[in-house]
N, C-alpha and C positions, 0 to 999 in steps of 0.2 A: 504493499499499500503506499502510496505517495505521502509526503510529509508536507506540512505548509511553513513556509518561510517567509520573515519580512523581508521583502525585496526593495521596497522604499518607504521613507518615513520623513514627515515633515510636521511643522506646528506654526501656528500663527497666534500673536497676542496682540489686542489693540494698542494703539500708540499712547492713549491717555492713560498716565499714571496716577493712581489716587494713594496718597500716603495717609497714615494714620491720622495725623494732625487734619487733614483735609476733612476726614469724617467728624472729627471733635467739633467742627464749626455748625453741625447739623444734629448733634446728639450728645449726651453726657458719657463722653468717654475720653480717653488719652492714649498717646503711644505707648506708654508704660502698661496701661491696663491691657492694651490688646496684644501686646507682644510677649506679656507674662502667661496670658491664658492660651495663644494659638501660636506664638513664633511668628507672625505675619507682621511685616513691615510697610508693605505695599501690595496693590493689586491694579490690575487693569480694567477698564470700562469701555465698552464699545461707544461708537458716536452713535446717539439718538437720531433717527430717521435717517441715517446713513449706512450703519452696519446692522446686520441681523445674524441670528444664529447660523443660517446657510451659507451667508457671504464669508464669515469667519471660516466655517469648514471649507469653502472651495479655496481659500487661499492656503491652507494647509495641505489639502488635497493634491492642489497643483504642485508643490514642492515634492511631495511623496511620489507622486506619478511620475515626475521627472527623474528624480531619483531612481525609481524603478526601471528607468529606460524604456517606458512605452507611451502611447499616446492616449490621450482622454477616452477615444473611442474604442480602445481595447480593453477598458474596464467592462466587465460582464456582470457584475454584482455589487451592489452597494449596502454596507451594513452600517447604519448610523444610530449612535447613542446619544441620548440627550434627555434632561427633565425640562427643559425650556425651549420648546420648539416654535418655530415662527407662527404656525397655526395650531389650533386645537385638533383639526384634520384640514387636510392631508398631511402625512407625516413629512420630515425633513428630507428623507432620503429621496424622495422625487425631487424634491425643490433643489437638493444639491446637484442632481442628474441635469435639470435644467440650467442651474448656475454654472456648471461646467462645461455646458454646450455640448453634451452627450447625445447625439442625435441615434444613436442605435436603440430602437425600440424593443430589442430582443433582451435588454437588460433588465434585471431584477432590482428592487430595492425594498429593503425592511428596516423597520424602526424598532429599537430597543429601548425599554422603559425601565431600566435598572440603576438609575442614578449613579451613585460612585461606584458601582459595580459595573456600570454599564459597558465599560470598554472591554474589560475582560470576557464579559458574556458575548459581546459583540465578535471578540476575537475567537471565542469558541466556536460560535455560528459559521464563522468563516473557515474555520480550520476543518471543520466536518465536511462542508462542501468541498474544499479542495481535495480532501483526502479521499471523498468518494467519486473525485474525477468529474464532478458536475460543473464546476467553474475552475477557471486558471488565473483569473485578475480580479481579486476581491478587494475593493476600496472599504476599508474600515476607518470608521470616523467616531471621536468623541468631540463633541462641541456643544459650548454652553454661553449664553448671556443672561448671566443672574440680575446684573444690575439694573434691569429694565421692571423689576417685579420685587423690588426688596422695600421694607420699611425703614426709611432713614429717620427714624426718630428714637429717642431713649427706649422706648418700650420695645423696639425691634433691634436694638444693638447688639444682642446675644448671637442673631443670624447674621445680620446684614454686615458687620466687620470682618466676617470670615470669607465670604464669597467674591470671587472674581470671574472675569470673562476670558474665554479663549479657545482654541481649538487645536486638536491633533490628529494626524491621520497616518495609518499606514497601508501598502498595497501588500497583498498576501499572494504569494505564488506557490506552486508545487515545486519540490526539490526531491531529486532521486539520491543526493547526499545522505549516507548513512548516519543517523544519530543528529541532523541539523534540524532547524526549525522548532515548531511548537513540539513540546514532549509531552506535555500532558496539561489539562485545565481541571479545576476542582470548582464546583459552583454549588452553593447553599443558599437557603432563604429560611426565615421565620417570621411568617405573617402575624403572628401573636403579638408582635412588638410594633406593628406599623404606624400607630398613631405618635409614637414617641418622636419620629422625624417624619415630616408630612406637609404637605401643602393641600389641605382638605377642601378649602372653599375657593372659587366656586366648584361645584362638582355636580355629579348626577346621582349620587347617593342617596337624596332624598331624606336624610336622616338616619338611613337603613343602620349604619354601623355606629350610631351614637343614641340609640333608642332612649337611654336614660336621661337624655339632654337635648331633646328633640326642641323642647319649648326655648331652649338658649338659641338656637339656630333659627327658630321661626318657621319651622316645617310644619306641614300638616293643615295650612291655612287655606289651602286651596283644594277644591275637589279632587284634583287628579295629581296630589302628591306635593304640593308646594312650589313655590318659584325657584328659579335657577340660582338667583341672586336676590337674597331677601334684604330688607330695610334693616333687620337685626345685625346681618352679616356687614353692611355698610356702616351702620353707626358703632358698631364694636370692632370696625377695620378686621374683619375676621377673615380676610382673604390673603394674608401673607404667610410664608413658609413659618412653621413653628418646629421647634426642637427642645427636648428634654437633654439638654447637654451631659450632666452628669451621667443618665442612665446610658446615654449613646456610649460615652467614654467608656464606662466598665464594661461594656458589651464588646466594643470594639477591641479592647486590648485583650480580651479572651479569644476572641475569635481570629484575630489577625495571626497569630503565632500558630493556632492549631491548623489553618488552612495552609499555611506554609509549610509546615511539618507533612502535612498530608500529601502536598504535591512532591515533596522531596523522597518521603517514603515509596511512593508509587514507582519512582524512578531509580530507586536503592541509593539515594543521595543523603549527604548530610548538610548542615549549615556551612561546615568547612568548605563545601564543593560550590557553593555560590560565589560568583565573581561580582555581581552587582543586583542588589535589591530594590526595586522600584517599589515603593510603597504609594498608595493613593494618598494626595495630598489633603488630607482632611484636617489634621492639627499637628503641630510639629511635636507636642508633648506625646501623642499617641505613636508617633514615628520614633522618637526617641526610646519610649517604652519597649515598643517591639525589638529595636535595635538591642537593647539592653537584654531582654530577655532571650534573643537568639545568640547573644554574645557575637554581633558582628561587629568589626572595625569600623571606623567613619569611612574609610575608602570604598567600603562594600555596600553603602547605603546613600542614595540619593535624594535628596530634598530640595526643592525650589519654591516651597510655600511661602518662605520669607518674601518673595519678589511678587508671586502671582495670586497670593490666597489659594482658596479651595475652588478649583474650576470642575469640579463633580468628575462626569465622564471624560473631560478634557484632561484631567491632571496627570494621568498615568502615560498618554502617549506624549504630551508635552515635556514631561519629565524623562522619558526616554529617548525622546528625540534631542534633548538637550545634553543628556548623559553621552551620546552617542557622537554628537557634534564635537564635545569636549575632549573625544578621545578616551573617555573611561568605559566604553564597551567596545570590544574588539572580536575580530571572527574567532570564533570558537569557545567564546565566553558563555558561563551558564549564568543566564539572567531570570532572575524571579519577580514577577508581578503580582501585587496582592491588594485588595481592597474592600473597604467594608462600608456599607450604607444603609440608606432608607431602604425600608421593605420589611424587617431588615433583610438585608442580602449580602454575601460575602464572598469571595472568590479569590482562586490564584491560578496561575499560569508560569510554567517552567519553559523557558526557551533557549535553545542551543544556537548562539548568533552566527 
């Protein structure tokens, strides 16, 4: 059976740099408070009315496609991971096809809704398609524009200071080289924890998942199940992302090491065999905890959350590309990717570069 390798990689982050002190002008926070809790110094924000999720993805994708040595019309499938799509529907995959000018209508596109774990899930999908011989040039994208939907008030600071915008992309191709490419992927979920990190409203759940608090959301007022966006949601500004930070942190530092060790065990490897770990850039404190747990030296873990914040599905491909561009990932290296996020979902991948 063929293996799937990363043949080209690229990333793009918007030009606008937003430092912690910039946010302090809009909410009760400061640089020290943000850095102490997250490790973040600055992040990038897209230009309103000029940049979209799919336009960021297109810029990253063009770099990856060029580095793979192919033309855009040679892409035969798109796997697009995001939590901040341009539209409620259709998905960003087809918008990216249009943005890239891909005229081949034989191409397929699929969107992955696994938030922080989205890129690894998307990579796993591409890996299976290539291994079975169904496609040979799969474009895998993680892209986010968080800044258009955050609560820039003191009430929302626990979430808003964390997130940034950006996109990363890889082109996956088959390889006959023994031991090269994606060696294994491990995917997990626990839906019982869903509301601890969620963007609940507006939604089509009609209060179903929160029956004990239906009155709070104002559902049930209308004959056919209530309004899509109620006055109570508007009055209470209940249409921003929410996160139980401490709960997410405790869960993440448990699942991160386990899913990494699971992938290593699957391939008969140990932490000493890892040449580079690229963790999802959720919080520098989480990455440092995982690094300490696995006893990995600094040179074997790559973090860039200090510059970009948490770019959710885009964070791993951005960090992976930067590490490669800086010469920290070389041919033959064993690279481990790992993520944890909303859902809850968590995942890992081992790649022989």
